[in-house]
PDB file of N, CA, C and O in Angstrom:
ATOM      1  N   UNK A   1      84.111 137.635  30.622  1.00  0.00           N
ATOM      2  CA  UNK A   1      86.507 137.790  31.592  1.00  0.00           C
ATOM      3  C   UNK A   1      87.072 138.844  30.751  1.00  0.00           C
ATOM      4  O   UNK A   1      86.813 139.782  29.996  1.00  0.00           O
ATOM      5  N   UNK A   2      88.446 137.814  31.588  1.00  0.00           N
ATOM      6  CA  UNK A   2      89.378 138.991  30.976  1.00  0.00           C
ATOM      7  C   UNK A   2      90.200 138.106  30.263  1.00  0.00           C
ATOM      8  O   UNK A   2      90.662 137.206  30.964  1.00  0.00           O
ATOM      9  N   UNK A   3      90.467 138.094  29.281  1.00  0.00           N
ATOM     10  CA  UNK A   3      91.096 137.610  27.759  1.00  0.00           C
ATOM     11  C   UNK A   3      92.664 137.429  28.468  1.00  0.00           C
ATOM     12  O   UNK A   3      93.191 136.474  29.039  1.00  0.00           O
ATOM     13  N   UNK A   4      93.163 138.890  28.129  1.00  0.00           N
ATOM     14  CA  UNK A   4      94.627 137.965  28.744  1.00  0.00           C
ATOM     15  C   UNK A   4      94.470 137.190  29.656  1.00  0.00           C
ATOM     16  O   UNK A   4      94.632 136.080  29.149  1.00  0.00           O
ATOM     17  N   UNK A   5      94.111 136.999  31.378  1.00  0.00           N
ATOM     18  CA  UNK A   5      94.571 136.379  31.934  1.00  0.00           C
ATOM     19  C   UNK A   5      93.486 135.246  32.121  1.00  0.00           C
ATOM     20  O   UNK A   5      93.739 134.496  33.063  1.00  0.00           O
ATOM     21  N   UNK A   6      92.258 134.950  31.375  1.00  0.00           N
ATOM     22  CA  UNK A   6      91.200 133.564  31.762  1.00  0.00           C
ATOM     23  C   UNK A   6      89.961 134.247  33.012  1.00  0.00           C
ATOM     24  O   UNK A   6      88.996 133.556  33.340  1.00  0.00           O
ATOM     25  N   UNK A   7      90.161 135.506  33.535  1.00  0.00           N
ATOM     26  CA  UNK A   7      90.017 135.536  35.194  1.00  0.00           C
ATOM     27  C   UNK A   7      88.462 135.548  34.521  1.00  0.00           C
ATOM     28  O   UNK A   7      88.234 136.295  33.569  1.00  0.00           O
ATOM     29  N   UNK A   8      87.110 134.422  35.237  1.00  0.00           N
ATOM     30  CA  UNK A   8      86.082 134.350  34.489  1.00  0.00           C
ATOM     31  C   UNK A   8      85.538 135.509  35.770  1.00  0.00           C
ATOM     32  O   UNK A   8      85.900 135.693  36.932  1.00  0.00           O
ATOM     33  N   UNK A   9      84.372 136.220  34.778  1.00  0.00           N
ATOM     34  CA  UNK A   9      83.130 137.578  36.587  1.00  0.00           C
ATOM     35  C   UNK A   9      81.690 136.088  35.913  1.00  0.00           C
ATOM     36  O   UNK A   9      81.684 135.102  35.175  1.00  0.00           O
ATOM     37  N   UNK A  10      80.853 136.755  36.673  1.00  0.00           N
ATOM     38  CA  UNK A  10      79.617 136.479  37.414  1.00  0.00           C
ATOM     39  C   UNK A  10      78.877 137.347  37.173  1.00  0.00           C
ATOM     40  O   UNK A  10      79.306 138.316  37.800  1.00  0.00           O
ATOM     41  N   UNK A  11      77.554 137.768  36.366  1.00  0.00           N
ATOM     42  CA  UNK A  11      77.146 138.872  36.736  1.00  0.00           C
ATOM     43  C   UNK A  11      76.055 139.004  38.213  1.00  0.00           C
ATOM     44  O   UNK A  11      75.257 139.700  38.841  1.00  0.00           O
ATOM     45  N   UNK A  12      76.567 138.110  38.148  1.00  0.00           N
ATOM     46  CA  UNK A  12      74.702 137.751  39.684  1.00  0.00           C
ATOM     47  C   UNK A  12      76.418 137.212  40.975  1.00  0.00           C
ATOM     48  O   UNK A  12      77.039 137.646  41.945  1.00  0.00           O
ATOM     49  N   UNK A  13      76.396 135.918  39.919  1.00  0.00           N
ATOM     50  CA  UNK A  13      77.887 135.137  41.778  1.00  0.00           C
ATOM     51  C   UNK A  13      79.741 135.186  41.481  1.00  0.00           C
ATOM     52  O   UNK A  13      80.715 134.434  41.452  1.00  0.00           O
ATOM     53  N   UNK A  14      79.328 136.782  41.285  1.00  0.00           N
ATOM     54  CA  UNK A  14      80.985 137.030  40.565  1.00  0.00           C
ATOM     55  C   UNK A  14      81.547 138.246  40.609  1.00  0.00           C
ATOM     56  O   UNK A  14      82.739 138.554  40.611  1.00  0.00           O
ATOM     57  N   UNK A  15      80.313 139.094  40.656  1.00  0.00           N
ATOM     58  CA  UNK A  15      80.654 140.260  39.202  1.00  0.00           C
ATOM     59  C   UNK A  15      82.215 141.381  39.487  1.00  0.00           C
ATOM     60  O   UNK A  15      82.779 141.807  40.495  1.00  0.00           O
ATOM     61  N   UNK A  16      82.411 141.492  38.210  1.00  0.00           N
ATOM     62  CA  UNK A  16      83.904 142.609  38.775  1.00  0.00           C
ATOM     63  C   UNK A  16      83.309 143.825  39.861  1.00  0.00           C
ATOM     64  O   UNK A  16      82.141 144.022  40.197  1.00  0.00           O
ATOM     65  N   UNK A  17      84.611 144.591  40.293  1.00  0.00           N
ATOM     66  CA  UNK A  17      84.113 145.457  41.185  1.00  0.00           C
ATOM     67  C   UNK A  17      83.514 146.813  40.574  1.00  0.00           C
ATOM     68  O   UNK A  17      82.808 147.690  41.073  1.00  0.00           O
ATOM     69  N   UNK A  18      84.219 146.599  38.960  1.00  0.00           N
ATOM     70  CA  UNK A  18      83.467 148.020  38.515  1.00  0.00           C
ATOM     71  C   UNK A  18      82.852 147.435  36.938  1.00  0.00           C
ATOM     72  O   UNK A  18      83.542 146.860  36.096  1.00  0.00           O
ATOM     73  N   UNK A  19      81.494 147.731  36.829  1.00  0.00           N
ATOM     74  CA  UNK A  19      81.108 146.738  35.598  1.00  0.00           C
ATOM     75  C   UNK A  19      82.131 146.971  34.315  1.00  0.00           C
ATOM     76  O   UNK A  19      82.780 148.000  34.127  1.00  0.00           O
ATOM     77  N   UNK A  20      82.133 146.368  33.884  1.00  0.00           N
ATOM     78  CA  UNK A  20      82.153 145.645  32.615  1.00  0.00           C
ATOM     79  C   UNK A  20      84.168 145.723  32.544  1.00  0.00           C
ATOM     80  O   UNK A  20      84.741 145.720  31.454  1.00  0.00           O
ATOM     81  N   UNK A  21      84.832 145.776  33.689  1.00  0.00           N
ATOM     82  CA  UNK A  21      86.909 145.866  33.591  1.00  0.00           C
ATOM     83  C   UNK A  21      86.951 145.107  35.152  1.00  0.00           C
ATOM     84  O   UNK A  21      86.289 144.957  36.179  1.00  0.00           O
ATOM     85  N   UNK A  22      87.795 144.877  34.727  1.00  0.00           N
ATOM     86  CA  UNK A  22      88.463 143.257  35.287  1.00  0.00           C
ATOM     87  C   UNK A  22      89.487 143.972  36.383  1.00  0.00           C
ATOM     88  O   UNK A  22      90.313 144.885  36.368  1.00  0.00           O
ATOM     89  N   UNK A  23      88.796 142.751  37.615  1.00  0.00           N
ATOM     90  CA  UNK A  23      89.327 144.179  39.333  1.00  0.00           C
ATOM     91  C   UNK A  23      90.744 144.557  38.808  1.00  0.00           C
ATOM     92  O   UNK A  23      91.197 145.698  38.901  1.00  0.00           O
ATOM     93  N   UNK A  24      91.495 143.368  38.173  1.00  0.00           N
ATOM     94  CA  UNK A  24      93.501 143.698  38.855  1.00  0.00           C
ATOM     95  C   UNK A  24      93.503 144.694  38.046  1.00  0.00           C
ATOM     96  O   UNK A  24      94.423 145.376  38.496  1.00  0.00           O
ATOM     97  N   UNK A  25      93.205 145.088  37.400  1.00  0.00           N
ATOM     98  CA  UNK A  25      94.268 145.162  35.777  1.00  0.00           C
ATOM     99  C   UNK A  25      93.774 146.759  34.757  1.00  0.00           C
ATOM    100  O   UNK A  25      94.273 147.463  33.879  1.00  0.00           O
ATOM    101  N   UNK A  26      92.545 146.691  35.546  1.00  0.00           N
ATOM    102  CA  UNK A  26      91.496 147.794  34.767  1.00  0.00           C
ATOM    103  C   UNK A  26      91.044 147.597  33.093  1.00  0.00           C
ATOM    104  O   UNK A  26      90.436 148.364  32.347  1.00  0.00           O
ATOM    105  N   UNK A  27      91.532 146.432  32.893  1.00  0.00           N
ATOM    106  CA  UNK A  27      91.183 146.227  31.495  1.00  0.00           C
ATOM    107  C   UNK A  27      90.095 146.570  30.992  1.00  0.00           C
ATOM    108  O   UNK A  27      89.463 147.392  31.655  1.00  0.00           O
ATOM    109  N   UNK A  28      89.450 146.076  29.622  1.00  0.00           N
ATOM    110  CA  UNK A  28      87.984 146.000  29.699  1.00  0.00           C
ATOM    111  C   UNK A  28      87.563 143.996  29.831  1.00  0.00           C
ATOM    112  O   UNK A  28      88.258 143.009  30.074  1.00  0.00           O
ATOM    113  N   UNK A  29      86.330 144.173  29.568  1.00  0.00           N
ATOM    114  CA  UNK A  29      86.294 142.403  29.832  1.00  0.00           C
ATOM    115  C   UNK A  29      85.240 141.960  28.429  1.00  0.00           C
ATOM    116  O   UNK A  29      84.493 142.884  28.108  1.00  0.00           O
ATOM    117  N   UNK A  30      85.147 141.109  27.865  1.00  0.00           N
ATOM    118  CA  UNK A  30      84.661 140.655  26.833  1.00  0.00           C
ATOM    119  C   UNK A  30      83.934 139.297  27.408  1.00  0.00           C
ATOM    120  O   UNK A  30      84.291 138.450  28.227  1.00  0.00           O
ATOM    121  N   UNK A  31      82.713 139.478  26.583  1.00  0.00           N
ATOM    122  CA  UNK A  31      81.805 138.273  26.467  1.00  0.00           C
ATOM    123  C   UNK A  31      81.709 137.326  26.346  1.00  0.00           C
ATOM    124  O   UNK A  31      81.288 137.531  25.207  1.00  0.00           O
ATOM    125  N   UNK A  32      81.680 136.174  26.427  1.00  0.00           N
ATOM    126  CA  UNK A  32      82.688 134.697  25.850  1.00  0.00           C
ATOM    127  C   UNK A  32      80.872 134.578  24.130  1.00  0.00           C
ATOM    128  O   UNK A  32      79.681 134.890  24.162  1.00  0.00           O
ATOM    129  N   UNK A  33      81.549 134.138  23.328  1.00  0.00           N
ATOM    130  CA  UNK A  33      80.686 133.930  22.307  1.00  0.00           C
ATOM    131  C   UNK A  33      79.344 132.756  22.402  1.00  0.00           C
ATOM    132  O   UNK A  33      78.230 132.738  21.878  1.00  0.00           O
ATOM    133  N   UNK A  34      80.163 131.689  23.470  1.00  0.00           N
ATOM    134  CA  UNK A  34      78.951 130.702  23.767  1.00  0.00           C
ATOM    135  C   UNK A  34      78.364 131.304  25.042  1.00  0.00           C
ATOM    136  O   UNK A  34      77.557 130.565  25.607  1.00  0.00           O
ATOM    137  N   UNK A  35      78.567 132.349  25.548  1.00  0.00           N
ATOM    138  CA  UNK A  35      77.263 132.898  26.737  1.00  0.00           C
ATOM    139  C   UNK A  35      76.527 133.909  26.187  1.00  0.00           C
ATOM    140  O   UNK A  35      75.420 134.009  26.717  1.00  0.00           O
ATOM    141  N   UNK A  36      76.820 134.961  25.017  1.00  0.00           N
ATOM    142  CA  UNK A  36      75.844 135.773  24.455  1.00  0.00           C
ATOM    143  C   UNK A  36      73.974 135.278  24.614  1.00  0.00           C
ATOM    144  O   UNK A  36      73.935 134.071  24.376  1.00  0.00           O
ATOM    145  N   UNK A  37      73.373 135.500  24.742  1.00  0.00           N
ATOM    146  CA  UNK A  37      72.724 135.413  24.948  1.00  0.00           C
ATOM    147  C   UNK A  37      71.338 134.750  24.125  1.00  0.00           C
ATOM    148  O   UNK A  37      70.500 134.046  24.688  1.00  0.00           O
ATOM    149  N   UNK A  38      71.305 135.105  22.808  1.00  0.00           N
ATOM    150  CA  UNK A  38      70.604 134.115  22.102  1.00  0.00           C
ATOM    151  C   UNK A  38      71.646 132.860  21.117  1.00  0.00           C
ATOM    152  O   UNK A  38      71.361 132.169  20.139  1.00  0.00           O
ATOM    153  N   UNK A  39      73.115 133.026  22.064  1.00  0.00           N
ATOM    154  CA  UNK A  39      73.140 131.027  21.548  1.00  0.00           C
ATOM    155  C   UNK A  39      72.859 131.016  22.994  1.00  0.00           C
ATOM    156  O   UNK A  39      72.713 129.796  23.074  1.00  0.00           O
ATOM    157  N   UNK A  40      72.640 131.494  24.389  1.00  0.00           N
ATOM    158  CA  UNK A  40      72.035 130.185  25.586  1.00  0.00           C
ATOM    159  C   UNK A  40      70.621 130.022  25.198  1.00  0.00           C
ATOM    160  O   UNK A  40      69.887 129.042  25.073  1.00  0.00           O
ATOM    161  N   UNK A  41      70.475 131.285  25.047  1.00  0.00           N
ATOM    162  CA  UNK A  41      68.884 130.952  23.796  1.00  0.00           C
ATOM    163  C   UNK A  41      68.619 129.721  23.351  1.00  0.00           C
ATOM    164  O   UNK A  41      67.949 128.878  23.948  1.00  0.00           O
ATOM    165  N   UNK A  42      69.104 129.612  22.373  1.00  0.00           N
ATOM    166  CA  UNK A  42      69.359 128.648  21.607  1.00  0.00           C
ATOM    167  C   UNK A  42      69.798 126.832  22.364  1.00  0.00           C
ATOM    168  O   UNK A  42      69.586 125.758  21.802  1.00  0.00           O
ATOM    169  N   UNK A  43      70.268 126.992  23.386  1.00  0.00           N
ATOM    170  CA  UNK A  43      71.197 125.623  24.258  1.00  0.00           C
ATOM    171  C   UNK A  43      70.142 125.312  24.663  1.00  0.00           C
ATOM    172  O   UNK A  43      69.969 124.094  24.689  1.00  0.00           O
ATOM    173  N   UNK A  44      68.848 126.273  25.207  1.00  0.00           N
ATOM    174  CA  UNK A  44      67.462 125.860  26.039  1.00  0.00           C
ATOM    175  C   UNK A  44      66.380 125.498  25.370  1.00  0.00           C
ATOM    176  O   UNK A  44      65.490 124.846  25.916  1.00  0.00           O
ATOM    177  N   UNK A  45      66.311 125.971  23.790  1.00  0.00           N
ATOM    178  CA  UNK A  45      65.488 125.835  23.232  1.00  0.00           C
ATOM    179  C   UNK A  45      65.518 123.462  22.709  1.00  0.00           C
ATOM    180  O   UNK A  45      64.674 122.567  22.659  1.00  0.00           O
ATOM    181  N   UNK A  46      67.611 123.629  22.384  1.00  0.00           N
ATOM    182  CA  UNK A  46      67.681 122.544  22.230  1.00  0.00           C
ATOM    183  C   UNK A  46      67.902 122.035  23.315  1.00  0.00           C
ATOM    184  O   UNK A  46      69.021 121.523  23.277  1.00  0.00           O
ATOM    185  N   UNK A  47      67.329 121.874  24.474  1.00  0.00           N
ATOM    186  CA  UNK A  47      67.289 120.629  25.568  1.00  0.00           C
ATOM    187  C   UNK A  47      65.749 120.953  25.235  1.00  0.00           C
ATOM    188  O   UNK A  47      65.650 120.539  24.080  1.00  0.00           O
ATOM    189  N   UNK A  48      64.532 121.448  25.594  1.00  0.00           N
ATOM    190  CA  UNK A  48      63.875 121.693  25.442  1.00  0.00           C
ATOM    191  C   UNK A  48      63.270 120.785  24.156  1.00  0.00           C
ATOM    192  O   UNK A  48      62.525 119.959  24.685  1.00  0.00           O
ATOM    193  N   UNK A  49      63.267 120.617  22.969  1.00  0.00           N
ATOM    194  CA  UNK A  49      63.128 119.935  22.352  1.00  0.00           C
ATOM    195  C   UNK A  49      63.608 118.343  21.786  1.00  0.00           C
ATOM    196  O   UNK A  49      63.055 117.564  21.010  1.00  0.00           O
ATOM    197  N   UNK A  50      65.152 118.248  22.711  1.00  0.00           N
ATOM    198  CA  UNK A  50      65.714 116.762  21.910  1.00  0.00           C
ATOM    199  C   UNK A  50      65.938 116.101  23.583  1.00  0.00           C
ATOM    200  O   UNK A  50      65.630 114.919  23.736  1.00  0.00           O
ATOM    201  N   UNK A  51      66.338 116.691  24.493  1.00  0.00           N
ATOM    202  CA  UNK A  51      66.406 116.348  25.772  1.00  0.00           C
ATOM    203  C   UNK A  51      65.494 116.059  26.615  1.00  0.00           C
ATOM    204  O   UNK A  51      65.458 114.880  26.968  1.00  0.00           O
ATOM    205  N   UNK A  52      64.725 116.783  27.062  1.00  0.00           N
ATOM    206  CA  UNK A  52      63.708 117.409  28.159  1.00  0.00           C
ATOM    207  C   UNK A  52      62.820 115.628  27.523  1.00  0.00           C
ATOM    208  O   UNK A  52      63.073 114.489  27.917  1.00  0.00           O
ATOM    209  N   UNK A  53      61.955 116.012  26.629  1.00  0.00           N
ATOM    210  CA  UNK A  53      61.234 114.054  25.905  1.00  0.00           C
ATOM    211  C   UNK A  53      62.846 113.475  26.637  1.00  0.00           C
ATOM    212  O   UNK A  53      63.093 113.973  27.735  1.00  0.00           O
ATOM    213  N   UNK A  54      63.471 112.884  26.301  1.00  0.00           N
ATOM    214  CA  UNK A  54      63.825 111.252  27.306  1.00  0.00           C
ATOM    215  C   UNK A  54      64.514 111.682  28.623  1.00  0.00           C
ATOM    216  O   UNK A  54      65.247 110.735  28.907  1.00  0.00           O
ATOM    217  N   UNK A  55      64.632 112.569  29.496  1.00  0.00           N
ATOM    218  CA  UNK A  55      64.336 112.686  29.880  1.00  0.00           C
ATOM    219  C   UNK A  55      63.494 111.825  30.766  1.00  0.00           C
ATOM    220  O   UNK A  55      63.856 110.829  31.391  1.00  0.00           O
ATOM    221  N   UNK A  56      62.348 112.359  30.716  1.00  0.00           N
ATOM    222  CA  UNK A  56      60.062 112.206  30.968  1.00  0.00           C
ATOM    223  C   UNK A  56      60.404 110.422  29.983  1.00  0.00           C
ATOM    224  O   UNK A  56      60.348 109.454  30.742  1.00  0.00           O
ATOM    225  N   UNK A  57      60.621 110.186  28.928  1.00  0.00           N
ATOM    226  CA  UNK A  57      61.004 108.415  29.053  1.00  0.00           C
ATOM    227  C   UNK A  57      61.466 107.629  29.513  1.00  0.00           C
ATOM    228  O   UNK A  57      61.236 106.449  29.247  1.00  0.00           O
ATOM    229  N   UNK A  58      62.733 108.272  30.842  1.00  0.00           N
ATOM    230  CA  UNK A  58      63.190 107.313  31.933  1.00  0.00           C
ATOM    231  C   UNK A  58      62.290 107.714  33.353  1.00  0.00           C
ATOM    232  O   UNK A  58      61.869 107.073  34.316  1.00  0.00           O
ATOM    233  N   UNK A  59      62.253 108.909  32.985  1.00  0.00           N
ATOM    234  CA  UNK A  59      61.886 109.405  34.261  1.00  0.00           C
ATOM    235  C   UNK A  59      60.099 108.241  34.861  1.00  0.00           C
ATOM    236  O   UNK A  59      59.803 107.842  35.987  1.00  0.00           O
ATOM    237  N   UNK A  60      59.216 108.037  33.305  1.00  0.00           N
ATOM    238  CA  UNK A  60      58.277 107.533  33.642  1.00  0.00           C
ATOM    239  C   UNK A  60      58.413 105.774  33.872  1.00  0.00           C
ATOM    240  O   UNK A  60      57.502 105.062  34.295  1.00  0.00           O
ATOM    241  N   UNK A  61      59.967 105.249  33.424  1.00  0.00           N
ATOM    242  CA  UNK A  61      60.350 103.729  33.549  1.00  0.00           C
ATOM    243  C   UNK A  61      60.550 103.573  35.315  1.00  0.00           C
ATOM    244  O   UNK A  61      60.251 102.538  35.911  1.00  0.00           O
ATOM    245  N   UNK A  62      60.981 104.523  35.834  1.00  0.00           N
ATOM    246  CA  UNK A  62      61.577 104.553  37.020  1.00  0.00           C
ATOM    247  C   UNK A  62      62.904 104.427  36.915  1.00  0.00           C
ATOM    248  O   UNK A  62      63.486 103.562  37.570  1.00  0.00           O
ATOM    249  N   UNK A  63      63.559 105.255  36.091  1.00  0.00           N
ATOM    250  CA  UNK A  63      64.939 104.146  35.963  1.00  0.00           C
ATOM    251  C   UNK A  63      65.899 105.810  36.223  1.00  0.00           C
ATOM    252  O   UNK A  63      67.090 106.092  36.351  1.00  0.00           O
ATOM    253  N   UNK A  64      64.968 106.378  36.210  1.00  0.00           N
ATOM    254  CA  UNK A  64      65.829 107.729  35.565  1.00  0.00           C
ATOM    255  C   UNK A  64      66.164 108.264  37.415  1.00  0.00           C
ATOM    256  O   UNK A  64      65.306 108.223  38.297  1.00  0.00           O
ATOM    257  N   UNK A  65      67.154 108.582  37.543  1.00  0.00           N
ATOM    258  CA  UNK A  65      67.977 109.483  39.444  1.00  0.00           C
ATOM    259  C   UNK A  65      68.544 111.152  39.077  1.00  0.00           C
ATOM    260  O   UNK A  65      69.538 111.504  38.442  1.00  0.00           O
ATOM    261  N   UNK A  66      67.965 111.598  39.445  1.00  0.00           N
ATOM    262  CA  UNK A  66      68.480 112.995  39.238  1.00  0.00           C
ATOM    263  C   UNK A  66      68.660 113.606  40.535  1.00  0.00           C
ATOM    264  O   UNK A  66      67.758 113.735  41.362  1.00  0.00           O
ATOM    265  N   UNK A  67      70.004 114.022  40.700  1.00  0.00           N
ATOM    266  CA  UNK A  67      71.312 114.158  41.158  1.00  0.00           C
ATOM    267  C   UNK A  67      71.374 116.102  41.522  1.00  0.00           C
ATOM    268  O   UNK A  67      71.919 116.961  40.830  1.00  0.00           O
ATOM    269  N   UNK A  68      70.679 116.266  42.706  1.00  0.00           N
ATOM    270  CA  UNK A  68      71.126 117.290  42.653  1.00  0.00           C
ATOM    271  C   UNK A  68      72.467 117.987  42.883  1.00  0.00           C
ATOM    272  O   UNK A  68      73.126 117.276  43.641  1.00  0.00           O
ATOM    273  N   UNK A  69      73.267 119.300  42.469  1.00  0.00           N
ATOM    274  CA  UNK A  69      74.568 119.677  42.359  1.00  0.00           C
ATOM    275  C   UNK A  69      74.624 121.399  42.563  1.00  0.00           C
ATOM    276  O   UNK A  69      74.898 122.187  41.658  1.00  0.00           O
ATOM    277  N   UNK A  70      74.248 121.820  44.177  1.00  0.00           N
ATOM    278  CA  UNK A  70      74.678 122.796  43.542  1.00  0.00           C
ATOM    279  C   UNK A  70      76.189 123.449  43.924  1.00  0.00           C
ATOM    280  O   UNK A  70      76.515 124.564  44.332  1.00  0.00           O
ATOM    281  N   UNK A  71      76.698 122.643  43.710  1.00  0.00           N
ATOM    282  CA  UNK A  71      78.550 122.142  43.566  1.00  0.00           C
ATOM    283  C   UNK A  71      78.933 121.027  42.736  1.00  0.00           C
ATOM    284  O   UNK A  71      78.247 120.038  42.478  1.00  0.00           O
ATOM    285  N   UNK A  72      80.220 121.316  42.304  1.00  0.00           N
ATOM    286  CA  UNK A  72      79.994 119.809  41.874  1.00  0.00           C
ATOM    287  C   UNK A  72      81.165 119.177  43.344  1.00  0.00           C
ATOM    288  O   UNK A  72      81.679 118.061  43.271  1.00  0.00           O
ATOM    289  N   UNK A  73      81.310 119.740  44.073  1.00  0.00           N
ATOM    290  CA  UNK A  73      81.993 118.336  45.433  1.00  0.00           C
ATOM    291  C   UNK A  73      80.268 118.462  46.262  1.00  0.00           C
ATOM    292  O   UNK A  73      80.004 118.683  47.444  1.00  0.00           O
ATOM    293  N   UNK A  74      79.471 118.252  45.245  1.00  0.00           N
ATOM    294  CA  UNK A  74      78.595 117.813  46.888  1.00  0.00           C
ATOM    295  C   UNK A  74      77.379 117.498  45.310  1.00  0.00           C
ATOM    296  O   UNK A  74      76.271 117.021  45.553  1.00  0.00           O
ATOM    297  N   UNK A  75      77.760 117.817  43.859  1.00  0.00           N
ATOM    298  CA  UNK A  75      77.525 116.594  43.226  1.00  0.00           C
ATOM    299  C   UNK A  75      78.011 115.459  42.645  1.00  0.00           C
ATOM    300  O   UNK A  75      77.579 114.468  42.055  1.00  0.00           O
ATOM    301  N   UNK A  76      78.761 115.795  42.904  1.00  0.00           N
ATOM    302  CA  UNK A  76      79.865 114.091  42.768  1.00  0.00           C
ATOM    303  C   UNK A  76      79.727 113.348  44.263  1.00  0.00           C
ATOM    304  O   UNK A  76      80.192 112.210  44.325  1.00  0.00           O
ATOM    305  N   UNK A  77      79.178 113.860  45.360  1.00  0.00           N
ATOM    306  CA  UNK A  77      78.853 113.089  46.458  1.00  0.00           C
ATOM    307  C   UNK A  77      77.588 112.156  46.306  1.00  0.00           C
ATOM    308  O   UNK A  77      77.526 110.981  46.667  1.00  0.00           O
ATOM    309  N   UNK A  78      76.295 113.118  45.527  1.00  0.00           N
ATOM    310  CA  UNK A  78      75.249 112.577  45.639  1.00  0.00           C
ATOM    311  C   UNK A  78      75.253 111.237  44.501  1.00  0.00           C
ATOM    312  O   UNK A  78      74.753 110.122  44.655  1.00  0.00           O
ATOM    313  N   UNK A  79      76.021 111.801  43.296  1.00  0.00           N
ATOM    314  CA  UNK A  79      76.414 110.755  42.350  1.00  0.00           C
ATOM    315  C   UNK A  79      76.970 109.464  42.856  1.00  0.00           C
ATOM    316  O   UNK A  79      76.577 108.320  42.624  1.00  0.00           O
ATOM    317  N   UNK A  80      78.432 110.074  43.942  1.00  0.00           N
ATOM    318  CA  UNK A  80      78.437 108.391  44.556  1.00  0.00           C
ATOM    319  C   UNK A  80      77.748 108.107  44.961  1.00  0.00           C
ATOM    320  O   UNK A  80      77.734 106.934  44.588  1.00  0.00           O
ATOM    321  N   UNK A  81      76.702 108.262  45.768  1.00  0.00           N
ATOM    322  CA  UNK A  81      75.118 107.806  46.723  1.00  0.00           C
ATOM    323  C   UNK A  81      74.405 106.092  45.105  1.00  0.00           C
ATOM    324  O   UNK A  81      74.375 104.872  44.947  1.00  0.00           O
ATOM    325  N   UNK A  82      73.909 107.851  44.206  1.00  0.00           N
ATOM    326  CA  UNK A  82      73.366 106.384  43.762  1.00  0.00           C
ATOM    327  C   UNK A  82      73.926 106.022  42.798  1.00  0.00           C
ATOM    328  O   UNK A  82      73.292 105.558  41.850  1.00  0.00           O
ATOM    329  N   UNK A  83      75.304 106.142  42.786  1.00  0.00           N
ATOM    330  CA  UNK A  83      76.015 104.551  41.974  1.00  0.00           C
ATOM    331  C   UNK A  83      76.233 103.290  42.795  1.00  0.00           C
ATOM    332  O   UNK A  83      76.384 102.080  42.630  1.00  0.00           O
ATOM    333  N   UNK A  84      76.177 104.124  43.689  1.00  0.00           N
ATOM    334  CA  UNK A  84      76.602 103.143  45.250  1.00  0.00           C
ATOM    335  C   UNK A  84      74.993 101.878  45.028  1.00  0.00           C
ATOM    336  O   UNK A  84      75.275 100.735  44.668  1.00  0.00           O
ATOM    337  N   UNK A  85      73.625 102.188  45.245  1.00  0.00           N
ATOM    338  CA  UNK A  85      72.548 101.965  45.514  1.00  0.00           C
ATOM    339  C   UNK A  85      72.579 101.248  44.339  1.00  0.00           C
ATOM    340  O   UNK A  85      72.371 100.036  44.387  1.00  0.00           O
ATOM    341  N   UNK A  86      72.873 101.965  42.973  1.00  0.00           N
ATOM    342  CA  UNK A  86      72.997 100.464  42.017  1.00  0.00           C
ATOM    343  C   UNK A  86      73.869  99.700  41.482  1.00  0.00           C
ATOM    344  O   UNK A  86      73.948  99.515  40.268  1.00  0.00           O
ATOM    345  N   UNK A  87      74.680  99.134  42.421  1.00  0.00           N
ATOM    346  CA  UNK A  87      76.052  98.473  42.970  1.00  0.00           C
ATOM    347  C   UNK A  87      77.420  99.036  42.165  1.00  0.00           C
ATOM    348  O   UNK A  87      78.402  98.301  42.062  1.00  0.00           O
ATOM    349  N   UNK A  88      77.414  99.678  41.899  1.00  0.00           N
ATOM    350  CA  UNK A  88      78.646 100.440  41.029  1.00  0.00           C
ATOM    351  C   UNK A  88      79.844 100.408  42.313  1.00  0.00           C
ATOM    352  O   UNK A  88      79.606 101.032  43.347  1.00  0.00           O
ATOM    353  N   UNK A  89      80.834  99.815  42.191  1.00  0.00           N
ATOM    354  CA  UNK A  89      81.543 100.917  43.639  1.00  0.00           C
ATOM    355  C   UNK A  89      82.253 102.120  42.695  1.00  0.00           C
ATOM    356  O   UNK A  89      82.688 102.152  41.544  1.00  0.00           O
ATOM    357  N   UNK A  90      82.134 103.133  43.844  1.00  0.00           N
ATOM    358  CA  UNK A  90      82.741 104.359  44.312  1.00  0.00           C
ATOM    359  C   UNK A  90      83.907 104.870  44.379  1.00  0.00           C
ATOM    360  O   UNK A  90      84.297 105.945  43.922  1.00  0.00           O
ATOM    361  N   UNK A  91      84.640 103.838  45.139  1.00  0.00           N
ATOM    362  CA  UNK A  91      86.444 103.954  45.334  1.00  0.00           C
ATOM    363  C   UNK A  91      87.320 104.214  44.586  1.00  0.00           C
ATOM    364  O   UNK A  91      86.952 104.168  43.412  1.00  0.00           O
ATOM    365  N   UNK A  92      88.407 104.492  44.743  1.00  0.00           N
ATOM    366  CA  UNK A  92      89.433 103.958  43.284  1.00  0.00           C
ATOM    367  C   UNK A  92      90.396 103.451  44.287  1.00  0.00           C
ATOM    368  O   UNK A  92      90.736 103.546  45.466  1.00  0.00           O
ATOM    369  N   UNK A  93      90.768 102.572  42.614  1.00  0.00           N
ATOM    370  CA  UNK A  93      91.441 101.280  42.879  1.00  0.00           C
ATOM    371  C   UNK A  93      93.438 101.871  41.969  1.00  0.00           C
ATOM    372  O   UNK A  93      93.695 102.122  40.791  1.00  0.00           O
ATOM    373  N   UNK A  94      94.092 101.871  42.848  1.00  0.00           N
ATOM    374  CA  UNK A  94      95.977 102.399  42.282  1.00  0.00           C
ATOM    375  C   UNK A  94      96.567 100.793  41.744  1.00  0.00           C
ATOM    376  O   UNK A  94      97.712 100.670  41.310  1.00  0.00           O
TER     377      UNK A  94
END
């Protein structure tokens, strides 16, 4: 990321034009502490140990609903469908 502006890059999906350099200013990019490899590996390990068994517990009981979410907008649309099937209203009231 470019710390002064908050611009975020991604190695695969949104790489900078020049490695490790902000597209607009040419200043160096930094890796956020929570994006460091060891931190991400620890998060995956915690997921495998704590969350995955919980998902299987609910999946085995037929009450887990997987929501595909390639984008936030698509995920929200899919979540609305699941909630509607469960009898929850997803319309906003003002």
